[in-house]
VOFISE-895834 format. One line per 4 residues: their letters; for each residue x, y, z of C-alpha. Coordinates in nm, 4 decimals. Layout:
REM residues N
a) X Y Z | ...
END
This chain:
REM residues 322
mdrv) 14.0219 -10.2926 28.5553 | 13.8488 -10.2823 28.8929 | 13.6329 -10.5816 28.8048 | 13.9393 -10.7835 28.7017
ieqp) 14.0951 -10.7198 29.0436 | 13.7756 -10.7700 29.2461 | 13.6744 -11.1092 29.1100 | 13.9919 -11.2971 29.2156
leaa) 13.9800 -11.1141 29.5496 | 13.6215 -11.2247 29.6179 | 13.6876 -11.5793 29.4977 | 13.9894 -11.6097 29.7250
fvar) 13.7929 -11.4856 30.0237 | 13.5056 -11.7268 29.9574 | 13.7534 -12.0136 29.9241 | 13.9007 -11.9257 30.2638
lpre) 13.5655 -11.9077 30.4434 | 13.5481 -12.2774 30.5510 | 13.8943 -12.2578 30.7015 | 13.8117 -11.9323 30.8779
wara) 13.4885 -12.0754 31.0180 | 13.6748 -12.3824 31.1448 | 13.9314 -12.1554 31.3061 | 13.6558 -11.9455 31.4621
vwrf) 13.4899 -12.2570 31.6041 | 13.8202 -12.3709 31.7516 | 13.8841 -12.0283 31.9058 | 13.5314 -12.0298 32.0470
arlk) 13.5891 -12.3727 32.2028 | 13.9228 -12.2614 32.3471 | 13.8030 -11.9281 32.4865 | 13.4553 -12.0468 32.5913
plga) 13.4950 -12.4102 32.7019 | 13.1627 -12.4115 32.8866 | 12.9900 -12.2844 32.5751 | 13.1577 -12.5595 32.3753
lgav) 13.0396 -12.8144 32.6314 | 12.6860 -12.6797 32.5933 | 12.7140 -12.7081 32.2156 | 12.8234 -13.0723 32.2477
lili) 12.5279 -13.1538 32.4757 | 12.2899 -12.9821 32.2331 | 12.4449 -13.1654 31.9385 | 12.3929 -13.5005 32.1102
avva) 12.0289 -13.4171 32.1869 | 11.9623 -13.2863 31.8356 | 12.1212 -13.5889 31.6694 | 11.9152 -13.8208 31.8902
aafp) 11.6021 -13.6230 31.8054 | 11.6756 -13.6218 31.4322 | 11.7721 -13.9896 31.4025 | 11.5988 -14.1756 31.6879
yvfa) 11.5610 -14.4920 31.4816 | 11.9423 -14.5206 31.4698 | 11.9911 -14.5168 31.8469 | 11.6676 -14.6775 31.9656
thdp) 11.6841 -15.0544 32.0033 | 11.3095 -15.1204 31.9889 | 10.9861 -14.9686 31.8659 | 10.8846 -14.7192 32.1389
ariv) 10.5162 -14.8135 32.1104 | 10.5637 -15.1918 32.0974 | 10.5389 -15.4243 32.3978 | 10.8685 -15.6131 32.4015
aapf) 10.9004 -15.7343 32.7623 | 10.7130 -15.7982 33.0828 | 10.5978 -15.4898 33.2771 | 10.8687 -15.3268 33.4903
teps) 11.1448 -15.5470 33.3514 | 11.4799 -15.4687 33.5122 | 11.7662 -15.3261 33.3009 | 11.9579 -15.5841 33.1006
aehl) 12.1726 -15.6177 32.7913 | 11.8610 -15.6336 32.5744 | 11.6759 -15.3560 32.7551 | 11.9357 -15.1041 32.8706
lgad) 11.6984 -14.9108 33.0984 | 11.4399 -15.1823 33.1508 | 11.0739 -15.1624 33.0558 | 10.7829 -14.9440 33.1685
yagr) 10.4448 -15.0446 33.3105 | 10.3288 -15.1717 32.9687 | 10.6475 -15.3608 32.8829 | 10.7835 -15.1006 32.6383
dlws) 11.1582 -15.0405 32.6170 | 11.2449 -14.7343 32.8264 | 11.5715 -14.6578 32.6436 | 11.3905 -14.6389 32.3092
rtiw) 11.1119 -14.4231 32.4529 | 11.3665 -14.1854 32.6055 | 11.5471 -14.1515 32.2726 | 11.2231 -14.0919 32.0819
garl) 11.1107 -13.8504 32.3528 | 11.3939 -13.6159 32.2550 | 11.2285 -13.5542 31.9166 | 10.9027 -13.4124 32.0529
simv) 11.0460 -13.2267 32.3522 | 11.3178 -13.0495 32.1524 | 11.0865 -12.9864 31.8572 | 10.8269 -12.8218 32.0806
gvla) 11.0901 -12.6055 32.2496 | 11.2631 -12.4937 31.9288 | 10.9448 -12.4228 31.7307 | 10.7785 -12.2355 32.0183
vfaa) 11.0846 -12.0182 32.0780 | 11.1374 -11.9542 31.7062 | 10.7745 -11.8467 31.6661 | 10.7809 -11.6302 31.9794
itva) 11.1015 -11.4430 31.8950 | 11.0017 -11.3974 31.5300 | 10.6658 -11.2451 31.6253 | 10.8279 -11.0361 31.8996
tfla) 11.0921 -10.9054 31.6575 | 10.8364 -10.8082 31.3941 | 10.6099 -10.6331 31.6453 | 10.9064 -10.4603 31.8105
ivta) 11.0306 -10.3180 31.4797 | 10.6877 -10.1922 31.3758 | 10.5756 -10.0483 31.7101 | 10.9081 -9.8934 31.8088
yygg) 10.9669 -9.7392 31.4652 | 10.6260 -9.5797 31.4317 | 10.5719 -9.5085 31.8012 | 10.2690 -9.3031 31.8967
lvdl) 9.9374 -9.4605 31.9830 | 10.0177 -9.7976 31.8284 | 10.3260 -9.8383 32.0436 | 10.1394 -9.7216 32.3537
lfqr) 9.8571 -9.9726 32.3061 | 10.0954 -10.2619 32.2433 | 10.2982 -10.1795 32.5518 | 9.9866 -10.1752 32.7707
vvdt) 9.8896 -10.5171 32.6333 | 10.2414 -10.6427 32.7041 | 10.2266 -10.5051 33.0581 | 9.8959 -10.6799 33.1169
mmti) 10.0227 -11.0138 32.9849 | 10.3406 -10.9944 33.1925 | 10.1390 -10.9553 33.5126 | 9.9903 -11.3022 33.4548
pglv) 10.2172 -11.5922 33.5613 | 10.3254 -11.7902 33.2573 | 10.2096 -12.1259 33.3900 | 9.8662 -11.9867 33.4758
lalf) 9.8321 -11.8375 33.1270 | 9.9400 -12.1682 32.9716 | 9.6902 -12.3657 33.1785 | 9.4095 -12.1297 33.0751
vlvv) 9.4925 -12.1527 32.7039 | 9.5262 -12.5318 32.7100 | 9.1990 -12.5754 32.8993 | 9.0169 -12.3542 32.6474
lgss) 9.1774 -12.4890 32.3273 | 9.2432 -12.8463 32.4344 | 9.5660 -13.0472 32.4469 | 9.7518 -13.1158 32.1222
lntl) 10.0981 -13.0681 31.9780 | 10.0087 -12.7503 31.7865 | 9.8231 -12.6031 32.0831 | 10.1189 -12.6741 32.3107
ifti) 10.3606 -12.4954 32.0758 | 10.1180 -12.2024 32.0418 | 10.0763 -12.1782 32.4186 | 10.4480 -12.1757 32.4953
aiif) 10.5032 -11.9157 32.2232 | 10.2416 -11.6877 32.3803 | 10.4248 -11.7044 32.7129 | 10.7528 -11.5884 32.5579
vppq) 10.6282 -11.3126 32.3262 | 10.5791 -11.0289 32.5844 | 10.9264 -11.0350 32.7486 | 11.1058 -11.0810 32.4162
lrtm) 10.8981 -10.8016 32.2607 | 11.0025 -10.5653 32.5364 | 11.3702 -10.6574 32.4966 | 11.3639 -10.6193 32.1182
rsvv) 11.1742 -10.2910 32.1394 | 11.4366 -10.1316 32.3635 | 11.7052 -10.2170 32.1071 | 11.4998 -10.0958 31.8084
lsik) 11.4373 -9.7635 31.9850 | 11.8118 -9.7007 31.9945 | 11.8749 -9.8296 31.6418 | 11.6135 -9.6081 31.4761
empy) 11.7958 -9.2980 31.6063 | 12.1249 -9.3985 31.4472 | 12.2679 -9.1639 31.1797 | 12.2589 -9.4282 30.9065
vdsa) 11.8850 -9.4781 30.9612 | 11.8298 -9.1014 30.9460 | 12.0378 -9.0868 30.6275 | 11.8373 -9.3666 30.4660
raig) 11.5157 -9.1893 30.5579 | 11.6504 -8.8581 30.4215 | 11.7356 -9.0022 30.0795 | 11.3862 -9.1453 30.0464
astl) 11.4360 -9.5111 30.1336 | 11.1073 -9.6911 30.1859 | 11.0017 -9.8048 30.5311 | 11.0236 -10.1700 30.4273
rifa) 11.3803 -10.1196 30.3028 | 11.4792 -9.9492 30.6274 | 11.3325 -10.2380 30.8245 | 11.4979 -10.5073 30.6131
ryif) 11.8389 -10.3521 30.5524 | 11.9127 -10.1186 30.8412 | 11.7204 -10.2408 31.1461 | 11.6662 -10.6174 31.1269
pqli) 12.0343 -10.7052 31.0560 | 12.1266 -10.5297 31.3810 | 11.8880 -10.7604 31.5697 | 12.0223 -11.0935 31.4401
alyl) 12.2776 -11.1331 31.7215 | 12.0152 -11.0581 31.9856 | 11.7769 -11.2972 31.8070 | 12.0290 -11.5811 31.8382
ilgs) 12.1162 -11.4990 32.1975 | 11.7552 -11.4871 32.3174 | 11.6694 -11.8047 32.1283 | 11.9539 -12.0059 32.2767
liig) 11.8838 -11.8756 32.6266 | 11.5116 -11.9553 32.6427 | 11.4889 -12.2858 32.4545 | 11.5835 -12.4630 32.7758
taii) 11.3035 -12.2836 32.9598 | 11.0605 -12.3836 32.6846 | 11.1572 -12.7499 32.7289 | 11.0952 -12.7202 33.1034
iets) 10.7532 -12.5612 33.0409 | 10.6585 -12.8391 32.7989 | 10.7668 -13.0974 33.0548 | 10.5730 -12.9250 33.3331
ltfl) 10.2530 -12.8985 33.1313 | 10.2783 -13.2594 33.0165 | 10.3491 -13.3673 33.3738 | 10.0235 -13.1976 33.4777
glgl) 9.8356 -13.3856 33.2057 | 9.7737 -13.0818 32.9821 | 10.0484 -13.1336 32.7278 | 10.0980 -13.4226 32.4915
pgdv) 9.8809 -13.7379 32.5229 | 10.0044 -13.9941 32.7736 | 10.1041 -14.2627 32.5207 | 10.3175 -14.0246 32.3163
pswg) 10.6886 -14.0714 32.4007 | 10.8077 -13.7372 32.5340 | 11.0306 -13.6566 32.8285 | 10.7446 -13.4973 33.0185
nlvs) 10.5233 -13.8026 32.9745 | 10.8034 -14.0360 33.0812 | 10.8674 -13.8377 33.3998 | 10.4955 -13.8148 33.4757
rgvr) 10.4382 -14.1860 33.4273 | 10.7532 -14.2750 33.6197 | 10.6329 -14.0789 33.9224 | 10.3012 -14.2646 33.9161
dvfn) 10.4864 -14.5986 33.9028 | 10.7355 -14.5140 34.1747 | 10.5875 -14.7740 34.4127 | 10.6239 -15.0490 34.1508
agyr) 10.9678 -14.9679 34.0072 | 11.1155 -14.7017 34.2325 | 11.2758 -14.4022 34.0637 | 11.4330 -14.6140 33.7908
ltip) 11.1731 -14.5014 33.5349 | 11.2011 -14.1326 33.6239 | 11.5776 -14.0824 33.6336 | 11.6639 -14.1357 33.2595
paia) 11.4199 -13.8772 33.1164 | 11.5012 -13.6389 33.4027 | 11.8732 -13.6628 33.3207 | 11.7956 -13.6048 32.9512
igaa) 11.5922 -13.2932 33.0347 | 11.8630 -13.1607 33.2651 | 12.1405 -13.2193 33.0115 | 11.9497 -13.0483 32.7287
vfgf) 11.8514 -12.7471 32.9387 | 12.2033 -12.7205 33.0812 | 12.3495 -12.7296 32.7307 | 12.1235 -12.4557 32.5969
nllg) 12.1959 -12.2341 32.8983 | 12.5721 -12.2768 32.8635 | 12.5656 -12.2055 32.4902 | 12.3350 -11.9078 32.5388
dalr) 12.5660 -11.7497 32.7962 | 12.8670 -11.8029 32.5695 | 12.6905 -11.6562 32.2655 | 12.5872 -11.3561 32.4700
dvld) 12.9491 -11.2898 32.5632 | 13.0722 -11.3370 32.2054 | 12.7983 -11.1538 32.0160 | 12.7573 -10.8647 32.2597
prlr) 12.8942 -10.5565 32.0737 | 13.0725 -10.4422 32.3880 | 13.2705 -10.7688 32.3953 | 13.3681 -10.8019 32.0299
gsgv) 13.7314 -10.7594 32.1252 | 13.7321 -11.1027 32.2848 | 13.9098 -11.2472 31.9799 | 13.6414 -11.4926 31.8754
gltg) 13.5615 -11.4707 31.5056 | 13.7719 -11.3902 31.2003 | 14.1416 -11.3437 31.2549 | 14.3018 -11.0049 31.2084
rsar) 14.4358 -11.0835 30.8602 | 14.0992 -11.2171 30.7500 | 13.9239 -10.9127 30.8887 | 14.1575 -10.6871 30.6891
faeq) 14.0990 -10.9080 30.3867 | 13.7227 -10.8577 30.4259 | 13.7761 -10.4823 30.4578 | 13.9622 -10.4853 30.1255
iqsa) 13.6630 -10.6498 29.9606 | 13.4290 -10.3929 30.1145 | 13.6531 -10.1113 29.9891 | 13.6532 -10.2638 29.6421
ergr) 13.2724 -10.2912 29.6561 | 13.2424 -9.9242 29.7479 | 13.4700 -9.8279 29.4584 | 13.2919 -10.0433 29.2030
ps) 13.1301 -9.8342 28.9265 | 12.7516 -9.8655 28.9091
END
């Protein structure tokens, strides 16, 4: 009898999920307009990075005009020192700059989360040694550490992602560890340990799900910083090769050509960098306010009726015979 009641209940809830998500997005945009603005800026940058051939008017590596051609209907931003279309190179530059930032941050937070769970849960000597290593790494300025790694390993796309990830691991590890230390003392973790749950099950079911919100918040907050680091390293000549269209390369080359073309070559990629970083910062601040457990009463998320509907499903799940 219970199964007959539960199946329509679950099916109805699943059918209502798209509408509830759309309503949650609308409530988020209404209550956090700056966060919504950041999401729009990020969406524009991501779409340009994912489909550059749709928005670019020319091949970014092809010479299509005379050097330092002024902006025109054919070349919206003019041409660079080699006669390549600057608009197309700026659009294609979004792909590498955003890809480097997202992959580096994803790798850094994933590694930091794994190490934080293991070291904080077990504690003892392992945790002590890791914390001393973290303290040592945090005393070194990030740019200095990045310069050292790139000089030793050489400049390439993979090395650049690895280097930026190294910079972000120590602070994120410390943040995650402080949260895991409080989670592992929760009664439900003690209960799982008392009934004989394996360590892997405790990690996967009782600790990691509590870190997902923090994972998203940290990621959205530091992606902008990662883009700035990639731009800075490329500007110094230690990032991506000079002919590769990235925002850092475009700014670097534009500065060197300032006497030939003024700041016309530097402004477009600089605006793109600023807009992307601004968008990630706005969205990160909004997500922090929404996903912070102390602020869950802000009204963003499922409506009251939907929340009660979800509670009915959970009650039915608890009453289901095994």
